[in-house]
PyMOL Python script that loads the backbone (N, CA, C, O; Angstrom):
from pymol import cmd

cmd.read_pdbstr("""\
ATOM      1  N   MET A   1     -35.141 149.832 149.121  1.00  0.00           N
ATOM      2  CA  MET A   1     -34.966 148.649 149.802  1.00  0.00           C
ATOM      3  C   MET A   1     -36.201 147.979 149.904  1.00  0.00           C
ATOM      4  O   MET A   1     -37.183 148.692 150.111  1.00  0.00           O
ATOM      5  N   LYS A   2     -36.428 146.297 149.763  1.00  0.00           N
ATOM      6  CA  LYS A   2     -37.288 145.542 149.713  1.00  0.00           C
ATOM      7  C   LYS A   2     -37.723 145.478 151.325  1.00  0.00           C
ATOM      8  O   LYS A   2     -36.876 145.662 152.199  1.00  0.00           O
ATOM      9  N   ILE A   3     -38.867 145.250 151.578  1.00  0.00           N
ATOM     10  CA  ILE A   3     -39.070 144.348 153.012  1.00  0.00           C
ATOM     11  C   ILE A   3     -39.186 143.277 152.634  1.00  0.00           C
ATOM     12  O   ILE A   3     -39.774 143.070 151.572  1.00  0.00           O
ATOM     13  N   LEU A   4     -38.529 141.998 153.576  1.00  0.00           N
ATOM     14  CA  LEU A   4     -38.813 141.082 154.052  1.00  0.00           C
ATOM     15  C   LEU A   4     -39.472 140.572 154.857  1.00  0.00           C
ATOM     16  O   LEU A   4     -39.439 141.416 155.752  1.00  0.00           O
ATOM     17  N   SER A   5     -40.302 139.473 155.344  1.00  0.00           N
ATOM     18  CA  SER A   5     -40.810 139.600 156.910  1.00  0.00           C
ATOM     19  C   SER A   5     -40.445 138.576 156.487  1.00  0.00           C
ATOM     20  O   SER A   5     -40.366 138.155 155.333  1.00  0.00           O
ATOM     21  N   MET A   6     -40.046 137.842 158.105  1.00  0.00           N
ATOM     22  CA  MET A   6     -39.189 136.531 158.441  1.00  0.00           C
ATOM     23  C   MET A   6     -39.891 135.809 160.019  1.00  0.00           C
ATOM     24  O   MET A   6     -40.271 136.633 160.851  1.00  0.00           O
ATOM     25  N   LYS A   7     -39.992 134.750 160.261  1.00  0.00           N
ATOM     26  CA  LYS A   7     -40.490 134.196 161.808  1.00  0.00           C
ATOM     27  C   LYS A   7     -39.132 133.461 161.909  1.00  0.00           C
ATOM     28  O   LYS A   7     -38.558 132.717 161.114  1.00  0.00           O
ATOM     29  N   PHE A   8     -38.787 133.929 163.201  1.00  0.00           N
ATOM     30  CA  PHE A   8     -37.981 133.022 163.940  1.00  0.00           C
ATOM     31  C   PHE A   8     -38.543 132.501 165.137  1.00  0.00           C
ATOM     32  O   PHE A   8     -39.459 132.845 165.885  1.00  0.00           O
ATOM     33  N   PRO A   9     -37.614 131.444 165.091  1.00  0.00           N
ATOM     34  CA  PRO A   9     -38.024 130.757 166.290  1.00  0.00           C
ATOM     35  C   PRO A   9     -37.149 131.868 167.954  1.00  0.00           C
ATOM     36  O   PRO A   9     -36.186 132.618 167.790  1.00  0.00           O
ATOM     37  N   GLU A  10     -37.780 131.650 169.221  1.00  0.00           N
ATOM     38  CA  GLU A  10     -37.407 132.735 170.196  1.00  0.00           C
ATOM     39  C   GLU A  10     -36.247 132.590 170.466  1.00  0.00           C
ATOM     40  O   GLU A  10     -35.484 133.527 170.705  1.00  0.00           O
ATOM     41  N   GLU A  11     -35.834 130.995 170.470  1.00  0.00           N
ATOM     42  CA  GLU A  11     -34.765 130.937 170.835  1.00  0.00           C
ATOM     43  C   GLU A  11     -33.387 131.385 169.670  1.00  0.00           C
ATOM     44  O   GLU A  11     -32.307 131.888 169.981  1.00  0.00           O
ATOM     45  N   LEU A  12     -33.847 131.025 168.371  1.00  0.00           N
ATOM     46  CA  LEU A  12     -32.667 131.957 167.136  1.00  0.00           C
ATOM     47  C   LEU A  12     -33.395 133.493 167.101  1.00  0.00           C
ATOM     48  O   LEU A  12     -32.880 134.304 166.332  1.00  0.00           O
ATOM     49  N   ASP A  13     -34.290 133.824 167.708  1.00  0.00           N
ATOM     50  CA  ASP A  13     -34.217 135.524 167.845  1.00  0.00           C
ATOM     51  C   ASP A  13     -34.022 135.894 168.898  1.00  0.00           C
ATOM     52  O   ASP A  13     -34.173 137.114 168.944  1.00  0.00           O
ATOM     53  N   GLY A  14     -33.602 135.240 170.331  1.00  0.00           N
ATOM     54  CA  GLY A  14     -32.398 135.523 171.692  1.00  0.00           C
ATOM     55  C   GLY A  14     -31.019 136.294 170.838  1.00  0.00           C
ATOM     56  O   GLY A  14     -30.489 137.401 170.745  1.00  0.00           O
ATOM     57  N   ARG A  15     -30.848 134.742 170.255  1.00  0.00           N
ATOM     58  CA  ARG A  15     -28.881 134.810 169.436  1.00  0.00           C
ATOM     59  C   ARG A  15     -28.853 135.819 168.768  1.00  0.00           C
ATOM     60  O   ARG A  15     -27.979 136.660 168.977  1.00  0.00           O
ATOM     61  N   LEU A  16     -29.798 135.989 167.801  1.00  0.00           N
ATOM     62  CA  LEU A  16     -29.641 137.338 167.347  1.00  0.00           C
ATOM     63  C   LEU A  16     -29.647 138.619 167.709  1.00  0.00           C
ATOM     64  O   LEU A  16     -28.935 139.513 167.250  1.00  0.00           O
ATOM     65  N   THR A  17     -30.506 138.699 168.586  1.00  0.00           N
ATOM     66  CA  THR A  17     -30.656 140.082 169.827  1.00  0.00           C
ATOM     67  C   THR A  17     -29.392 140.302 170.338  1.00  0.00           C
ATOM     68  O   THR A  17     -28.876 141.419 170.388  1.00  0.00           O
ATOM     69  N   ASP A  18     -28.844 139.223 170.742  1.00  0.00           N
ATOM     70  CA  ASP A  18     -27.443 139.444 171.476  1.00  0.00           C
ATOM     71  C   ASP A  18     -26.408 139.803 170.767  1.00  0.00           C
ATOM     72  O   ASP A  18     -25.443 140.433 171.201  1.00  0.00           O
ATOM     73  N   ARG A  19     -26.585 139.368 169.506  1.00  0.00           N
ATOM     74  CA  ARG A  19     -25.066 139.371 168.297  1.00  0.00           C
ATOM     75  C   ARG A  19     -25.342 140.608 167.875  1.00  0.00           C
ATOM     76  O   ARG A  19     -24.356 141.261 167.533  1.00  0.00           O
ATOM     77  N   ALA A  20     -26.655 141.261 167.777  1.00  0.00           N
ATOM     78  CA  ALA A  20     -26.784 142.351 166.948  1.00  0.00           C
ATOM     79  C   ALA A  20     -26.373 143.731 168.428  1.00  0.00           C
ATOM     80  O   ALA A  20     -25.773 144.803 168.350  1.00  0.00           O
ATOM     81  N   ASN A  21     -27.000 143.059 169.571  1.00  0.00           N
ATOM     82  CA  ASN A  21     -26.444 144.256 170.409  1.00  0.00           C
ATOM     83  C   ASN A  21     -24.803 143.971 170.904  1.00  0.00           C
ATOM     84  O   ASN A  21     -24.388 144.622 171.863  1.00  0.00           O
ATOM     85  N   ARG A  22     -24.478 143.618 170.661  1.00  0.00           N
ATOM     86  CA  ARG A  22     -22.632 143.241 170.639  1.00  0.00           C
ATOM     87  C   ARG A  22     -21.859 144.095 169.662  1.00  0.00           C
ATOM     88  O   ARG A  22     -20.844 144.790 169.631  1.00  0.00           O
ATOM     89  N   ARG A  23     -23.130 143.579 168.654  1.00  0.00           N
ATOM     90  CA  ARG A  23     -21.816 144.740 167.742  1.00  0.00           C
ATOM     91  C   ARG A  23     -22.387 146.087 167.434  1.00  0.00           C
ATOM     92  O   ARG A  23     -21.803 146.890 166.705  1.00  0.00           O
ATOM     93  N   GLY A  24     -23.704 146.351 168.085  1.00  0.00           N
ATOM     94  CA  GLY A  24     -23.975 147.566 167.907  1.00  0.00           C
ATOM     95  C   GLY A  24     -24.740 147.854 166.642  1.00  0.00           C
ATOM     96  O   GLY A  24     -24.489 148.934 166.106  1.00  0.00           O
ATOM     97  N   MET A  25     -25.614 147.086 166.087  1.00  0.00           N
ATOM     98  CA  MET A  25     -26.462 147.270 165.161  1.00  0.00           C
ATOM     99  C   MET A  25     -27.802 146.649 164.954  1.00  0.00           C
ATOM    100  O   MET A  25     -28.049 145.516 165.368  1.00  0.00           O
ATOM    101  N   SER A  26     -28.509 147.251 164.432  1.00  0.00           N
ATOM    102  CA  SER A  26     -30.157 146.229 164.697  1.00  0.00           C
ATOM    103  C   SER A  26     -30.074 145.418 163.432  1.00  0.00           C
ATOM    104  O   SER A  26     -29.832 145.663 162.250  1.00  0.00           O
ATOM    105  N   LYS A  27     -30.465 144.019 164.374  1.00  0.00           N
ATOM    106  CA  LYS A  27     -31.317 143.008 163.497  1.00  0.00           C
ATOM    107  C   LYS A  27     -31.187 143.170 162.432  1.00  0.00           C
ATOM    108  O   LYS A  27     -30.409 142.438 161.821  1.00  0.00           O
ATOM    109  N   SER A  28     -31.912 144.223 161.748  1.00  0.00           N
ATOM    110  CA  SER A  28     -32.027 143.534 160.283  1.00  0.00           C
ATOM    111  C   SER A  28     -30.927 143.769 159.365  1.00  0.00           C
ATOM    112  O   SER A  28     -30.636 143.106 158.369  1.00  0.00           O
ATOM    113  N   ALA A  29     -30.183 145.105 159.968  1.00  0.00           N
ATOM    114  CA  ALA A  29     -28.918 145.205 159.431  1.00  0.00           C
ATOM    115  C   ALA A  29     -28.245 143.963 159.547  1.00  0.00           C
ATOM    116  O   ALA A  29     -27.652 143.517 158.565  1.00  0.00           O
ATOM    117  N   LEU A  30     -28.259 143.402 160.527  1.00  0.00           N
ATOM    118  CA  LEU A  30     -27.246 141.817 160.694  1.00  0.00           C
ATOM    119  C   LEU A  30     -27.571 140.973 159.991  1.00  0.00           C
ATOM    120  O   LEU A  30     -26.773 140.389 159.257  1.00  0.00           O
ATOM    121  N   VAL A  31     -28.558 140.765 160.037  1.00  0.00           N
ATOM    122  CA  VAL A  31     -29.336 139.983 158.591  1.00  0.00           C
ATOM    123  C   VAL A  31     -29.112 140.083 157.481  1.00  0.00           C
ATOM    124  O   VAL A  31     -29.273 139.107 156.749  1.00  0.00           O
ATOM    125  N   ARG A  32     -28.758 141.046 157.087  1.00  0.00           N
ATOM    126  CA  ARG A  32     -28.640 141.309 155.789  1.00  0.00           C
ATOM    127  C   ARG A  32     -27.317 141.113 155.431  1.00  0.00           C
ATOM    128  O   ARG A  32     -27.064 140.614 154.334  1.00  0.00           O
ATOM    129  N   GLU A  33     -26.248 141.502 156.362  1.00  0.00           N
ATOM    130  CA  GLU A  33     -25.014 141.292 156.450  1.00  0.00           C
ATOM    131  C   GLU A  33     -24.628 139.517 156.197  1.00  0.00           C
ATOM    132  O   GLU A  33     -23.899 139.030 155.332  1.00  0.00           O
ATOM    133  N   MET A  34     -25.495 138.741 157.407  1.00  0.00           N
ATOM    134  CA  MET A  34     -25.279 137.866 157.471  1.00  0.00           C
ATOM    135  C   MET A  34     -25.639 136.843 155.940  1.00  0.00           C
ATOM    136  O   MET A  34     -25.010 135.842 155.599  1.00  0.00           O
ATOM    137  N   VAL A  35     -26.844 137.480 155.206  1.00  0.00           N
ATOM    138  CA  VAL A  35     -27.195 136.860 154.376  1.00  0.00           C
ATOM    139  C   VAL A  35     -26.045 137.040 152.966  1.00  0.00           C
ATOM    140  O   VAL A  35     -25.696 136.140 152.202  1.00  0.00           O
ATOM    141  N   ARG A  36     -25.700 138.230 152.943  1.00  0.00           N
ATOM    142  CA  ARG A  36     -25.109 138.442 152.174  1.00  0.00           C
ATOM    143  C   ARG A  36     -23.595 137.930 151.825  1.00  0.00           C
ATOM    144  O   ARG A  36     -23.052 137.748 150.735  1.00  0.00           O
ATOM    145  N   GLU A  37     -23.007 137.727 153.479  1.00  0.00           N
ATOM    146  CA  GLU A  37     -21.662 136.949 153.343  1.00  0.00           C
ATOM    147  C   GLU A  37     -22.302 135.141 153.114  1.00  0.00           C
ATOM    148  O   GLU A  37     -21.432 134.405 152.647  1.00  0.00           O
ATOM    149  N   GLY A  38     -23.225 134.676 153.305  1.00  0.00           N
ATOM    150  CA  GLY A  38     -23.868 133.398 153.472  1.00  0.00           C
ATOM    151  C   GLY A  38     -23.616 133.545 151.343  1.00  0.00           C
ATOM    152  O   GLY A  38     -22.828 132.855 150.697  1.00  0.00           O
ATOM    153  N   LEU A  39     -24.447 134.500 150.832  1.00  0.00           N
ATOM    154  CA  LEU A  39     -24.147 133.956 149.243  1.00  0.00           C
ATOM    155  C   LEU A  39     -22.932 134.061 148.468  1.00  0.00           C
ATOM    156  O   LEU A  39     -22.510 133.346 147.559  1.00  0.00           O
ATOM    157  N   ALA A  40     -22.148 135.772 149.367  1.00  0.00           N
ATOM    158  CA  ALA A  40     -20.816 135.218 148.757  1.00  0.00           C
ATOM    159  C   ALA A  40     -20.121 133.649 148.678  1.00  0.00           C
ATOM    160  O   ALA A  40     -19.542 133.157 147.710  1.00  0.00           O
ATOM    161  N   ARG A  41     -20.281 133.255 149.535  1.00  0.00           N
ATOM    162  CA  ARG A  41     -19.731 131.993 150.293  1.00  0.00           C
ATOM    163  C   ARG A  41     -20.214 130.823 149.294  1.00  0.00           C
ATOM    164  O   ARG A  41     -19.534 129.827 149.044  1.00  0.00           O
ATOM    165  N   ASP A  42     -21.169 131.025 148.895  1.00  0.00           N
ATOM    166  CA  ASP A  42     -22.026 129.805 148.123  1.00  0.00           C
ATOM    167  C   ASP A  42     -21.401 130.401 146.582  1.00  0.00           C
ATOM    168  O   ASP A  42     -21.612 129.512 145.757  1.00  0.00           O
ATOM    169  N   GLY A  43     -20.713 131.590 145.925  1.00  0.00           N
ATOM    170  CA  GLY A  43     -20.632 131.743 144.881  1.00  0.00           C
ATOM    171  C   GLY A  43     -21.822 132.072 143.988  1.00  0.00           C
ATOM    172  O   GLY A  43     -22.917 132.371 144.463  1.00  0.00           O
ATOM    173  N   PRO A  44     -21.559 132.003 142.587  1.00  0.00           N
ATOM    174  CA  PRO A  44     -22.462 132.348 141.751  1.00  0.00           C
ATOM    175  C   PRO A  44     -24.133 131.445 141.718  1.00  0.00           C
ATOM    176  O   PRO A  44     -24.041 130.290 142.135  1.00  0.00           O
ATOM    177  N   ALA A  45     -25.399 131.830 141.325  1.00  0.00           N
ATOM    178  CA  ALA A  45     -25.839 130.911 141.196  1.00  0.00           C
ATOM    179  C   ALA A  45     -26.106 129.728 140.534  1.00  0.00           C
ATOM    180  O   ALA A  45     -26.920 128.842 140.796  1.00  0.00           O
ATOM    181  N   GLY A  46     -25.210 129.854 139.532  1.00  0.00           N
ATOM    182  CA  GLY A  46     -24.974 128.583 139.018  1.00  0.00           C
ATOM    183  C   GLY A  46     -24.624 128.728 137.341  1.00  0.00           C
ATOM    184  O   GLY A  46     -24.227 129.859 137.060  1.00  0.00           O
ATOM    185  N   PRO A  47     -24.691 127.916 136.346  1.00  0.00           N
ATOM    186  CA  PRO A  47     -24.209 128.302 135.474  1.00  0.00           C
ATOM    187  C   PRO A  47     -25.378 128.668 134.593  1.00  0.00           C
ATOM    188  O   PRO A  47     -26.479 128.127 134.689  1.00  0.00           O
ATOM    189  N   ALA A  48     -25.009 129.833 133.532  1.00  0.00           N
ATOM    190  CA  ALA A  48     -25.542 130.950 132.592  1.00  0.00           C
ATOM    191  C   ALA A  48     -26.041 130.146 131.669  1.00  0.00           C
ATOM    192  O   ALA A  48     -27.072 130.610 131.181  1.00  0.00           O
ATOM    193  N   THR A  49     -25.678 128.995 131.183  1.00  0.00           N
ATOM    194  CA  THR A  49     -25.942 128.459 129.352  1.00  0.00           C
ATOM    195  C   THR A  49     -25.603 126.522 130.122  1.00  0.00           C
ATOM    196  O   THR A  49     -25.228 125.904 131.118  1.00  0.00           O
ATOM    197  N   PHE A  50     -26.023 126.408 128.928  1.00  0.00           N
ATOM    198  CA  PHE A  50     -25.637 124.575 129.095  1.00  0.00           C
ATOM    199  C   PHE A  50     -24.180 124.640 128.678  1.00  0.00           C
ATOM    200  O   PHE A  50     -23.331 124.034 129.332  1.00  0.00           O
ATOM    201  N   GLY A  51     -23.866 125.357 127.607  1.00  0.00           N
ATOM    202  CA  GLY A  51     -22.346 124.711 128.100  1.00  0.00           C
ATOM    203  C   GLY A  51     -21.051 125.057 128.952  1.00  0.00           C
ATOM    204  O   GLY A  51     -19.896 124.634 128.994  1.00  0.00           O
ATOM    205  N   GLU A  52     -21.940 126.219 129.742  1.00  0.00           N
ATOM    206  CA  GLU A  52     -21.423 126.042 131.162  1.00  0.00           C
ATOM    207  C   GLU A  52     -21.694 124.882 132.148  1.00  0.00           C
ATOM    208  O   GLU A  52     -20.859 124.527 132.981  1.00  0.00           O
ATOM    209  N   ALA A  53     -23.006 124.267 131.993  1.00  0.00           N
ATOM    210  CA  ALA A  53     -22.960 123.677 132.914  1.00  0.00           C
ATOM    211  C   ALA A  53     -22.609 121.898 132.417  1.00  0.00           C
ATOM    212  O   ALA A  53     -22.998 120.836 132.903  1.00  0.00           O
ATOM    213  N   THR A  54     -21.892 122.149 131.482  1.00  0.00           N
ATOM    214  CA  THR A  54     -21.525 120.306 131.174  1.00  0.00           C
ATOM    215  C   THR A  54     -19.709 120.721 130.653  1.00  0.00           C
ATOM    216  O   THR A  54     -19.006 119.814 130.208  1.00  0.00           O
ATOM    217  N   ALA A  55     -19.218 121.998 130.777  1.00  0.00           N
ATOM    218  CA  ALA A  55     -18.203 122.179 130.209  1.00  0.00           C
ATOM    219  C   ALA A  55     -17.298 120.714 131.051  1.00  0.00           C
ATOM    220  O   ALA A  55     -16.523 120.026 130.387  1.00  0.00           O
ATOM    221  N   ASP A  56     -17.528 120.461 132.367  1.00  0.00           N
ATOM    222  CA  ASP A  56     -16.751 118.999 133.055  1.00  0.00           C
ATOM    223  C   ASP A  56     -16.573 117.822 132.243  1.00  0.00           C
ATOM    224  O   ASP A  56     -15.668 116.989 132.204  1.00  0.00           O
ATOM    225  N   LEU A  57     -18.099 118.005 131.336  1.00  0.00           N
ATOM    226  CA  LEU A  57     -18.076 116.521 130.746  1.00  0.00           C
ATOM    227  C   LEU A  57     -17.197 116.394 129.261  1.00  0.00           C
ATOM    228  O   LEU A  57     -17.222 115.353 128.604  1.00  0.00           O
ATOM    229  N   CYS A  58     -16.375 117.680 128.816  1.00  0.00           N
ATOM    230  CA  CYS A  58     -15.961 117.596 127.568  1.00  0.00           C
ATOM    231  C   CYS A  58     -14.977 116.594 127.605  1.00  0.00           C
ATOM    232  O   CYS A  58     -14.198 116.464 128.549  1.00  0.00           O
ATOM    233  N   GLY A  59     -14.993 115.790 126.474  1.00  0.00           N
ATOM    234  CA  GLY A  59     -13.898 114.793 126.415  1.00  0.00           C
ATOM    235  C   GLY A  59     -13.707 114.059 127.189  1.00  0.00           C
ATOM    236  O   GLY A  59     -12.611 113.505 127.286  1.00  0.00           O
ATOM    237  N   CYS A  60     -15.159 113.708 128.346  1.00  0.00           N
ATOM    238  CA  CYS A  60     -14.746 112.392 129.145  1.00  0.00           C
ATOM    239  C   CYS A  60     -14.976 110.939 128.505  1.00  0.00           C
ATOM    240  O   CYS A  60     -14.576 109.847 128.907  1.00  0.00           O
ATOM    241  N   VAL A  61     -15.889 111.332 127.178  1.00  0.00           N
ATOM    242  CA  VAL A  61     -15.883 109.689 126.345  1.00  0.00           C
ATOM    243  C   VAL A  61     -14.905 109.451 125.456  1.00  0.00           C
ATOM    244  O   VAL A  61     -14.736 109.966 124.350  1.00  0.00           O
ATOM    245  N   THR A  62     -14.087 108.398 126.180  1.00  0.00           N
ATOM    246  CA  THR A  62     -12.548 108.106 125.211  1.00  0.00           C
ATOM    247  C   THR A  62     -12.901 106.981 124.490  1.00  0.00           C
ATOM    248  O   THR A  62     -12.021 106.660 123.691  1.00  0.00           O
ATOM    249  N   ASP A  63     -14.348 105.922 124.488  1.00  0.00           N
ATOM    250  CA  ASP A  63     -14.457 105.211 123.654  1.00  0.00           C
ATOM    251  C   ASP A  63     -14.361 105.351 122.322  1.00  0.00           C
ATOM    252  O   ASP A  63     -14.303 106.538 122.003  1.00  0.00           O
ATOM    253  N   GLY A  64     -14.318 104.530 121.336  1.00  0.00           N
ATOM    254  CA  GLY A  64     -14.774 104.806 119.648  1.00  0.00           C
ATOM    255  C   GLY A  64     -14.044 105.857 119.430  1.00  0.00           C
ATOM    256  O   GLY A  64     -13.305 106.581 120.096  1.00  0.00           O
ATOM    257  N   PRO A  65     -14.498 105.769 118.077  1.00  0.00           N
ATOM    258  CA  PRO A  65     -13.708 106.677 117.095  1.00  0.00           C
ATOM    259  C   PRO A  65     -13.251 108.158 117.121  1.00  0.00           C
ATOM    260  O   PRO A  65     -14.241 108.884 117.031  1.00  0.00           O
ATOM    261  N   ARG A  66     -12.144 108.826 117.209  1.00  0.00           N
ATOM    262  CA  ARG A  66     -12.393 109.764 117.397  1.00  0.00           C
ATOM    263  C   ARG A  66     -13.001 110.978 116.409  1.00  0.00           C
ATOM    264  O   ARG A  66     -13.147 112.102 116.890  1.00  0.00           O
ATOM    265  N   ASP A  67     -13.359 110.701 114.973  1.00  0.00           N
ATOM    266  CA  ASP A  67     -14.000 111.651 114.386  1.00  0.00           C
ATOM    267  C   ASP A  67     -14.646 110.643 113.014  1.00  0.00           C
ATOM    268  O   ASP A  67     -14.087 110.292 111.975  1.00  0.00           O
ATOM    269  N   LEU A  68     -16.148 110.356 113.564  1.00  0.00           N
ATOM    270  CA  LEU A  68     -16.970 109.868 112.372  1.00  0.00           C
ATOM    271  C   LEU A  68     -16.640 109.913 111.265  1.00  0.00           C
ATOM    272  O   LEU A  68     -16.650 108.957 110.490  1.00  0.00           O
ATOM    273  N   ALA A  69     -16.332 110.911 111.046  1.00  0.00           N
ATOM    274  CA  ALA A  69     -16.652 111.671 109.449  1.00  0.00           C
ATOM    275  C   ALA A  69     -15.616 111.016 109.274  1.00  0.00           C
ATOM    276  O   ALA A  69     -16.172 110.284 108.456  1.00  0.00           O
ATOM    277  N   THR A  70     -14.535 110.592 109.310  1.00  0.00           N
ATOM    278  CA  THR A  70     -13.125 110.419 108.768  1.00  0.00           C
ATOM    279  C   THR A  70     -12.718 109.118 108.320  1.00  0.00           C
ATOM    280  O   THR A  70     -11.660 108.743 107.815  1.00  0.00           O
ATOM    281  N   ASN A  71     -14.198 108.260 108.726  1.00  0.00           N
ATOM    282  CA  ASN A  71     -13.915 106.587 108.705  1.00  0.00           C
ATOM    283  C   ASN A  71     -15.540 106.819 107.781  1.00  0.00           C
ATOM    284  O   ASN A  71     -16.584 107.392 108.094  1.00  0.00           O
ATOM    285  N   ARG A  72     -15.223 106.272 106.885  1.00  0.00           N
ATOM    286  CA  ARG A  72     -16.319 105.922 105.731  1.00  0.00           C
ATOM    287  C   ARG A  72     -17.508 104.740 105.810  1.00  0.00           C
ATOM    288  O   ARG A  72     -18.536 104.590 105.150  1.00  0.00           O
ATOM    289  N   ALA A  73     -16.944 104.004 106.858  1.00  0.00           N
ATOM    290  CA  ALA A  73     -17.947 102.990 107.202  1.00  0.00           C
ATOM    291  C   ALA A  73     -18.925 103.645 108.169  1.00  0.00           C
ATOM    292  O   ALA A  73     -20.131 103.405 108.125  1.00  0.00           O
ATOM    293  N   HIS A  74     -18.390 104.449 109.010  1.00  0.00           N
ATOM    294  CA  HIS A  74     -19.473 105.450 109.801  1.00  0.00           C
ATOM    295  C   HIS A  74     -20.308 105.915 109.170  1.00  0.00           C
ATOM    296  O   HIS A  74     -21.396 105.704 109.708  1.00  0.00           O
ATOM    297  N   LEU A  75     -20.420 106.679 107.917  1.00  0.00           N
ATOM    298  CA  LEU A  75     -20.857 107.240 107.208  1.00  0.00           C
ATOM    299  C   LEU A  75     -21.916 106.070 106.309  1.00  0.00           C
ATOM    300  O   LEU A  75     -22.964 106.609 105.951  1.00  0.00           O
ATOM    301  N   LYS A  76     -21.839 105.156 106.061  1.00  0.00           N
ATOM    302  CA  LYS A  76     -22.568 104.558 105.315  1.00  0.00           C
ATOM    303  C   LYS A  76     -23.943 104.672 105.687  1.00  0.00           C
ATOM    304  O   LYS A  76     -24.266 104.359 106.833  1.00  0.00           O
ATOM    305  N   GLY A  77     -24.991 105.172 104.681  1.00  0.00           N
ATOM    306  CA  GLY A  77     -26.096 105.349 104.230  1.00  0.00           C
ATOM    307  C   GLY A  77     -27.086 106.247 105.349  1.00  0.00           C
ATOM    308  O   GLY A  77     -28.219 106.242 105.830  1.00  0.00           O
ATOM    309  N   TYR A  78     -25.568 107.144 105.392  1.00  0.00           N
ATOM    310  CA  TYR A  78     -25.910 108.795 105.942  1.00  0.00           C
ATOM    311  C   TYR A  78     -26.699 109.433 104.736  1.00  0.00           C
ATOM    312  O   TYR A  78     -26.438 109.313 103.539  1.00  0.00           O
ATOM    313  N   GLY A  79     -27.636 110.078 105.274  1.00  0.00           N
ATOM    314  CA  GLY A  79     -28.395 111.201 104.076  1.00  0.00           C
ATOM    315  C   GLY A  79     -29.037 110.212 103.389  1.00  0.00           C
ATOM    316  O   GLY A  79     -29.392 110.767 102.348  1.00  0.00           O
ATOM    317  N   ARG A  80     -29.449 108.908 103.351  1.00  0.00           N
ATOM    318  CA  ARG A  80     -30.920 108.655 102.575  1.00  0.00           C
ATOM    319  C   ARG A  80     -31.839 108.400 103.474  1.00  0.00           C
ATOM    320  O   ARG A  80     -32.999 108.181 103.126  1.00  0.00           O
TER     321      ARG A  80
END
""", "prot")
cmd.dss("prot")
cmd.show_as("cartoon", "prot")
cmd.util.cbc("prot")
cmd.orient("prot")
């Protein structure tokens, strides 16, 4: 297990101590539980790929021709 040192204001430390005592656990165990629950609530850290990050944008552009390759006018001068 890794060690993480944190500084708490007196008021917050008091609330943390009270809750840990009521639940019969150490402050460290309570903080670990709260961090674990908070991270689970947030969901995954974020998309792993560009495709995942932009998946909601697929098909959002509806103006213009559907397939440029089917219209010879759009291919004029291509490859020159």
